[in-house]
C-alpha positions in Angstrom: 0.0 0.0 0.0 1.4 3.4 -1.0 2.5 6.0 1.5 -0.3 8.3 0.2 -3.1 5.8 0.9 -1.6 4.9 4.3 -1.4 8.6 5.2 -5.0 9.2 4.2 -6.3 6.2 6.2 -4.2 7.0 9.3 -5.1 10.7 9.2 -8.8 9.9 8.8 -8.7 7.6 11.9 -6.8 10.1 13.9 -9.2 12.9 13.0 -12.2 10.6 13.7 -10.8 10.1 17.2 -10.1 13.8 17.7 -13.6 14.8 16.6 -15.4 12.1 18.6 -13.5 12.5 21.9 -12.3 16.1 22.0 -9.0 15.2 23.6 -6.6 12.3 23.3 -7.1 11.5 19.6 -3.8 13.1 18.7 -2.1 10.3 20.6 -2.7 8.2 17.6 -0.8 10.5 15.2 2.8 9.8 16.5 2.5 5.9 16.4 0.7 6.1 13.0 3.5 8.3 11.5 6.2 6.0 13.0 4.8 2.5 12.2 2.7 3.1 9.1 4.7 5.9 7.4 8.2 4.9 8.7 9.2 8.2 10.3 11.8 8.3 13.1 10.4 9.3 16.6 11.7 12.9 16.4 10.4 13.3 12.8 7.0 11.8 13.8 6.7 14.2 16.8 7.4 17.2 14.5 4.9 16.0 11.9 2.4 15.3 14.6 2.6 18.9 15.7 1.7 20.0 12.2 -1.4 17.7 12.2 -2.3 18.8 15.8 -2.0 22.5 14.9 -4.1 22.3 11.7 -6.8 20.0 13.1 -7.1 21.9 16.4 -7.3 25.3 14.6 -10.0 24.0 12.4 -12.0 22.6 15.3 -11.3 25.8 17.3 -13.0 27.9 14.6 -16.1 25.7 14.9 -16.2 26.0 18.7 -15.7 29.8 18.5 -18.8 30.1 16.3 -20.8 28.2 18.9 -19.5 30.4 21.7 -17.8 27.5 23.7 -14.3 29.1 23.9 -13.4 31.0 27.0 -10.7 33.2 25.5 -9.4 34.8 28.7 -8.9 31.5 30.6 -7.5 29.8 27.5 -5.0 32.7 27.0 -3.7 32.5 30.6 -3.3 28.7 30.3 -1.6 29.0 26.9 0.8 31.7 27.9 2.0 29.6 30.8 3.0 26.9 28.3 4.8 29.0 25.8 8.3 28.7 27.2 8.0 25.0 28.1 6.6 24.2 24.7 9.4 26.0 22.9 12.1 24.5 25.1 10.5 21.0 24.7 10.4 21.4 20.9 14.1 22.4 20.8 15.0 19.5 23.2 13.0 16.8 21.4 15.3 16.5 18.4 18.3 16.0 20.6 16.9 13.1 22.7 17.6 9.4 21.8 14.9 7.7 19.8 14.3 5.0 22.3 13.8 7.5 25.1 11.2 9.5 23.1 9.4 6.2 22.2 9.4 5.0 25.8 8.2 8.4 27.1 5.4 8.5 24.6 4.4 5.0 25.5 4.1 6.0 29.2 2.1 9.1 28.4 -0.2 7.1 26.1 -0.8 4.5 28.8 -1.6 7.2 31.4 -4.0 8.9 28.9 -5.8 5.5 28.4 -6.1 4.9 32.1 -7.5 8.3 32.7 -10.1 7.7 30.0 -11.1 4.4 31.7 -11.7 6.2 35.0 -15.1 7.8 35.8 -15.2 11.5 35.0 -14.1 13.8 37.7 -16.7 16.2 39.2 -16.6 19.9 38.2 -14.9 22.2 40.7 -17.5 24.5 42.3 -17.4 27.8 40.3 -17.5 29.9 43.5 -14.1 28.6 44.6 -11.5 31.2 43.6 -9.2 30.1 40.7 -5.6 29.8 41.9 -3.4 31.5 39.3 -0.4 29.5 40.4 -2.2 26.2 39.8 -3.3 27.4 36.3 0.3 28.4 35.5 1.7 25.0 36.7 -0.9 23.0 34.7 -0.3 25.2 31.6 3.4 24.8 31.8 3.2 21.0 32.2 0.9 20.7 29.2 3.3 22.9 27.1 6.3 20.7 28.0 4.4 17.5 27.0 3.3 19.1 23.7 6.8 20.3 22.9 8.7 17.2 23.6 6.3 14.5 22.5 4.4 16.2 19.7 0.9 15.5 21.2 -1.9 17.9 21.6 -2.5 17.1 25.2 -6.3 17.4 25.2 -6.5 14.5 27.6 -4.6 16.8 30.1 -6.0 20.2 29.1 -9.7 19.4 29.4 -9.5 17.9 33.0 -7.2 20.8 34.1 -9.6 23.4 32.6 -12.5 21.8 34.4 -10.8 21.1 37.8 -8.4 24.1 38.0 -10.2 26.8 36.1 -13.7 25.6 36.8 -15.1 25.5 33.3 -18.0 23.3 32.3 -17.1 20.4 30.1 -18.3 21.9 26.8 -16.4 25.1 27.4 -13.3 23.2 28.6 -13.2 21.2 25.3 -13.6 24.4 23.2 -11.0 26.3 25.3 -8.5 23.4 25.2 -8.4 23.7 21.4 -7.1 27.2 21.8 -4.4 26.0 24.2 -3.4 23.1 22.0 -3.2 25.2 18.9 -0.9 27.8 20.5 1.3 25.1 22.2 1.6 23.2 18.9 2.6 26.2 16.9 5.1 27.4 19.5 6.6 23.8 19.8 7.0 23.8 16.0 8.9 27.1 16.2 11.2 25.5 18.8 12.0 22.7 16.4 12.8 25.0 13.6 16.6 24.6 14.0 16.6 20.9 14.8 17.4 18.1 12.5 13.9 16.7 12.5 12.3 17.9 9.3 8.7 17.6 8.0 8.1 15.0 5.3 5.4 17.1 3.6 4.4 14.5 0.9 3.4 12.2 3.7 2.2 14.7 6.3 0.1 16.8 4.0 -2.4 14.1 3.1 -2.4 12.9 6.7 -3.3 16.4 8.1 -6.0 16.9 5.4 -7.6 13.6 6.1 -7.4 14.3 9.9 -9.4 17.6 9.4 -12.1 15.8 7.4 -12.1 12.9 9.8 -12.7 15.2 12.7 -16.0 16.3 11.2 -17.2 12.7 10.9 -16.0 12.2 14.5 -18.2 14.9 15.8 -21.2 13.3 14.0 -20.3 9.9 15.5 -20.2 11.4 19.0 -23.8 12.4 18.6 -24.9 8.8 17.8 -22.7 6.8 20.2 -22.3 7.5 24.0 -19.1 9.3 25.0 -18.4 6.6 27.6 -18.5 3.8 25.0 -16.2 5.8 22.6 -13.7 6.5 25.4 -13.5 2.8 26.5 -12.9 1.6 22.9 -10.3 4.3 22.3 -8.6 3.7 25.7 -8.2 0.0 24.9 -6.7 0.7 21.5 -4.4 3.3 23.1 -3.2 0.8 25.7 -2.3 -1.7 22.9 -0.4 1.0 21.1 1.4 1.9 24.3 2.4 -1.7 24.9 3.8 -2.0 21.4 5.8 1.2 21.7 7.2 0.4 25.1 8.4 -3.0 23.8 9.9 -1.2 20.8 11.8 1.2 23.2 13.0 -1.6 25.5 13.9 -4.3 23.1 
């Protein structure tokens, strides 16, 4: 099967997961780019950031039209992650491949386990938001995005709910602002690294992911969120196991 067809199929599945789940779907992009398109871990992380930035920006526009983006809260969260995202992006290309693969496997497993747990309750909106907690959460998300090339929606959404106090729908929309900014900054941090973007492979992947995200949103309206999360979490655990074995062996 040609690289073009593989890129379209993998991008479509990644976008489908992103659109259906709101967060965590980008975790499929890095392993798909590595094992289906043959990119090295650092190259896959850089390419994943392109996919994440394009797909998240497209979804952000749709959420903005529906009024589910809290710009002030998202800006504070995103600003906190600017420096860590840039530093992480610059650092990623200098890390050994097996270390990047192993770290991604651990993060993927944690994301899957979080999805399998019952949803956390929303923080009471009358409790004052602690700016220091927002800054720490935003910085941590920026670092993960920069180093591993993932959007981090599985971290951003719970943080925006639990730390900032947003309702789930607003947290999903606002997380897309944070993810888009972090992905773009992390790409800037990688500008001088050896990890280049294979545009003939990444272009179709990103385009298919954007289209798949629209189908994912329609799928989410027909299938319960809990069912989708359990299916995706099990698939993500399998991917994490394969990548961890690849890193160790």
